[in-house]
N, C-alpha and C positions, 0 to 999 in steps of 0.2 A: 504494500499499499504506499502511495506517495501523495504528497500534498503540494500543489503548486500555489505559493503564496503571492504571486504577482496579481495585482488587481486586474479583473476583466470587466469590460464596460459594455453597457447596452445603450441604445439610442436615448433612453430616458435619463442617462447618467451624465450627459454632456450638452452643452450648447456650442455654437460656432461663434468665435469672437469677431466682431465687425472690424473692417480695416478701411483705410482711406481708398476712395475709388474715383476713377476718372470717368466712369460711366454716367451718362445723364438720363438714361431711360432703360427700362427692362427690354425694350424692343431691340436694343443693341446686342443682347446676349445671344449667342449661337449655341443651341442645344444639341446640334448634330455632332456625332463622332464618326471617325473613319477607322476601321480596324482591319489588319490583315492577320489571318489566323495561322497558327504555327504549322499544323499538319496539312490542312486542306489547301493552304495558300490562297484562299479566296479572300477578296476584299468586300467589306460591308460598310455602308454608310446609312445612318439613320439616327433617331433618338432612341438611346439604348435602355428603354423601359419595356418590360415584358409582362404580358398577362400569363399567370401561372397555369399550368396544365392541370386544372381542377374543374370539376363539374360546376357549372354556373360562372365560369371564368374563361377557360381555354376553348372557347367554341369557334366554329367557323365564321359565325356572324361577328364575333369580337375581332377576329383576324382581318376581316374585310374593312372594318371601320379604323382600327389601329394602323393598318397599313397606309391609310390615307395621310396619317401623321408621320409615316416612316417609323412607326413603333412596331414592336414585335409580339407575337403570340406563340406560346408553346401549347399545342393542341392537346386535348384530353386524349388518353389512350383508347377510349371507347368510341371515338368518332368513326363512323362507318367508312370503310375503305373508299367507296365511291365518292364520298364528300371531299376527299383531298383533290380530286381532279380539277374542279373549278378554281380552287385556291391556287393550285400549281400554275394555272394560266394567268391569274389576275394579280397575285401578290406573292410569288414564289420566294422572294428574298426576305419576307418578313413574317415567316412562321416556321415552326419546327414540328416534324412528326415525332410524337412521344412513343416510347416503347419500354417494356420491362425486359427481363433477362431470361425468360423461358424459351423453350423451343418453339412454341406457338407464337410467341412475340417475334422471334427472328423470322419466321415464315411470313407473318403479317407484314413486318417491315420490308422484307424483300419484295413482296407483291406491291406494295405502295410505291417503293422507289423504282421498281422495274417499270411500272405503269406510268410513273410520272418522273421522268428523268430531270425535269427542271427543278425539283425540290432539292434544296441545298443543305438543309439543317436536319439533324437527328438529335432528339433529346432523350437520353437514357437516364431513366428516373427510377430510383429506389430510395426507400427510407433510410437504409444504412449502407452507405457507400464504402464501408471499411472491409466488406468481405472480399476474400481472395477471388471468389467466383465473379464478383462485379468487375474487378480489374481485368480478369481474363476475358470477360465479355466485351469490355471496352476495346481490348486489343483485337478481338475477333471482328468486331464491327469495323474497326479501322482498316483491317486487312481486306475486308470485303468491299468497302467503299472508301478508298484512299482520298478521293477528291471531295467528300462531303465534310461539312463542318459538324463536329461532334460536341454536344453538351453532355456532361456527365456529373452525377451527384446523387446524394448529397453527403458533404463532408464539412468539417469545421477546423481542421488543423493543417498547418503548413506541410507537414510530411506527406499526408495523403493527398493534398492538393498536387504536389509535385509527382507523386506516384501516378495519379490518373493522367496527368499531362504526358508523362513519359510513356505511359501505356497507349496513348493515342488521343486523348481528349484535347480539344481546342479550348474549350470553356468549362470550367468547373463550377458547379452549383453549390453554394456555401449556405449552410443553415440546417441545424438540428434543433427542433423545438421552439423557434421563436414565433411561429404563426399563430394567428388568433383562434384557429380552430384545431390546433395541434395539442395533444395531451401527452406527448412522448416524454416530456420532462417529469410529468406527474406519474405516469405509469412505470417509467424505468429509472428515473433519476439521472438520466444522461442528457447532456446538452452543452451549450457554450454560449456566453453572452454575445449577441450578434455583432455589435460594433467591433469588438476585439477580434472576432472570427474574421470579419471582413479585412481588417488591417493586416492581420497575419497571413491569411491565405492570399490576399492580393500581392503582398511583398514576395511570397514564395512563387506565385504564378508568373509575375512579371519578370522575375529573374530567369525564368526558362522560356520567355517569349510567349507564355499562355495568358489567358484572361479568366475572370471570374464573374459569377452572377451573385449578388446579394439576394438571397431567397428567404423572405419572411421577415416579420417583425415590424414592418412600416405601417404606422397608423395614420399618418398625415403627410402632407407634402414636405414638411420639415424633416421628417425621418428619411425620406427619399434623398433629399439633399445631403443629409449626414452620411448616408451610405456612399454617395458619389464622393463626398469629401474624404471619406476613409480610404478610397481607392478602388471601389467597385467599378467594373467596366460596364456592367448591366445591373439593373435593379428589377427584380421580379415581384409583382403584386398579385395578391389574392383577394383579401376582403375589401381592399380599396376599390377594386373594380367589379366586385360582386354586387348583386342587387340591381343591375342595369338591364335595360332592354336586350342588349346583345348577349348578355350572360345567360339569359333564360332563367330557368329555375321555377319551382313551384310557388305560386303566389298564395299567401294566406292573409285573410282580413281579421284584425283583432276586434274586440268589442267596440272600439271607437271608430270602426270602418277605416282604420289605417292599413295601407297595403304593406305587407311584409314578405320577404323572400327567404325560403329555406336555403341555408348555406351550411356546408359540412366539410370536415376534413377527409382527405382521400384514404386515411386509414381508420376512419370512424365506422361504427356499426352500420350507419345508413349506407355508406359507400360500399361496404362489404356485402350488405344485403342486395344492393342494386347490381353489383358487377360480378360477385363471386359466390352467390348463393348463400350468403351468411358467413359469420365468423367461424373459422376452423376451431376445433376443440383445443388446439395447442397454443392459441394466441388470444390476446385481449384487444379491445378497441383502443386506438391511440389517437382518436380525434373526437371532437364534439360536434353536435348539430345544433345550430342556432337559427334564430329569426332575425334578419336585418331589415332596416327600412328600404323600401323600394326607392331607387335613385333616378329612374327614367333613363334618358339617352346617355350612353357613356361619354359622349362628346363633352358634356358639362363637367364630368369628373376629370377628363383629360385636361381641359382648359384650366381647372383649379390646380392640378398637379404641376403642369408646365409653368403656369404663372408663378407658383411658389418657388420653384427652382430658379427661374429667371431672377426673382427677387433676392434669393440667397446670393446669386452671383453678383448682383449690384451691391449687396452689403459688404462683400469681401473683395471687390475689385476684379472679379474674374470675367473677362470678356467672352469667355466660351466655357462650356461644360468641361472641355479638356483641361482648362486651367484651374478648375474649382478645387481639386485636391492639393495643388500647389499653393493655393491661397487660403487653405483651411487650417486654422488652429482651433483645437477643441479645448474647452475648459470644463473641468469637473464641476458639477452642481448638485445640490441636494433637492432642488425644486425648480421645474421648468416654467410653469405657468401659474397665473393667479386663477384658481378654480372656484372661487367663492360663489359665482353665479352659474356654475355648470351643474346641471342636474341630470 
C-alpha cells in the first residue's frame, strides 16, 4: 500500500487568474485549433469540443448540428450501422465511430469502415483503460486501419497515457469517475481529480506527439475553459449537451408541467437494461439515472459555451484557444462563487 501525498485538484479547487490583455472584444478570439495526429498523420481543424458517446448526447442529429460549428461528436455504440452512411457524406471529419473491444465490436467496426471509407475517426471506449486486453486491442485496430485517427480510453495517469499512445492511439481519453451520472468512485473507490489528471496526462501525451481529451466533470463553460487551460486538446461533454432536441431522450413532465429529460450513465442499470439485457450477476451499476431540464435546441447551449470560453481568453490575454494554456495561471481557492441566491 502506498500513499501519494501530492495535492490533486478538481475544477472546483481553482480559478484562473486574470492578466492584462490587448484584446478589445470577444469577437477577436479564435477558437479553432489545427492538429496533426501522431499515427494517422491526418490533419484536423475545428473547435475541439466533443459530444460524449452517451445515449442522449452522441446521436447522429447532434453530429449534424455540431459539425456546422466544426465541433465533434463521438457517436453512441448502439447507433444503427446504416445511420453512419449519411454522416460519412455530410460531416465525415467531425464524428467518430465508437466501439468496444469484443469480437462482435470488431466485426461491426469493420463493416462500418469498409462501407464508409470517408470515416476518419475511431473511438475505442471502455470504462477501464488499464487492462492489457485493451492495449492489445488498440494495437490490433491500429494495424488494421493505419490511416485512421484512433481515440482510446479511459485512463487518468501519465504512464498509461503514454502506453496507449505507443500502442497506436492518437488521442487518449482522460477521466475516471468525474461525470455527473458516473458512480464509479462510489462503487469502487477508484478515480483521480480531473484537473490534475488533465495536467499530468497532457504533459505525458504531448511529449510523445500525442493528444488528450478531457472527458467528464465539466458543469459550466468555466470548467471547459479550465480544462483547455490545463492543457487538454479536446474537451468532451455529456450532461452539458444532454436534454437538448438533438440528444433525444425520453421526455417526462413533472407535477408542475415542466419538461424533463431522462439522462443516465452508460454503466448504469438503465443502460445495461437497454443495451445488454440487464446487469450481469458479477457486476454492479456504476452510473445513475436522473431527470434534467429540457433545454431546447443545442445551438443555444453551444453559444453559451463558446461565449464563455471567448470571455476567458479576453480575461487572460489569449488571442486564440491555442494560446489559452500558455496564458493560464491557476490559483487555489476554497470557494468559487457566491451561492446565497442559488436554489
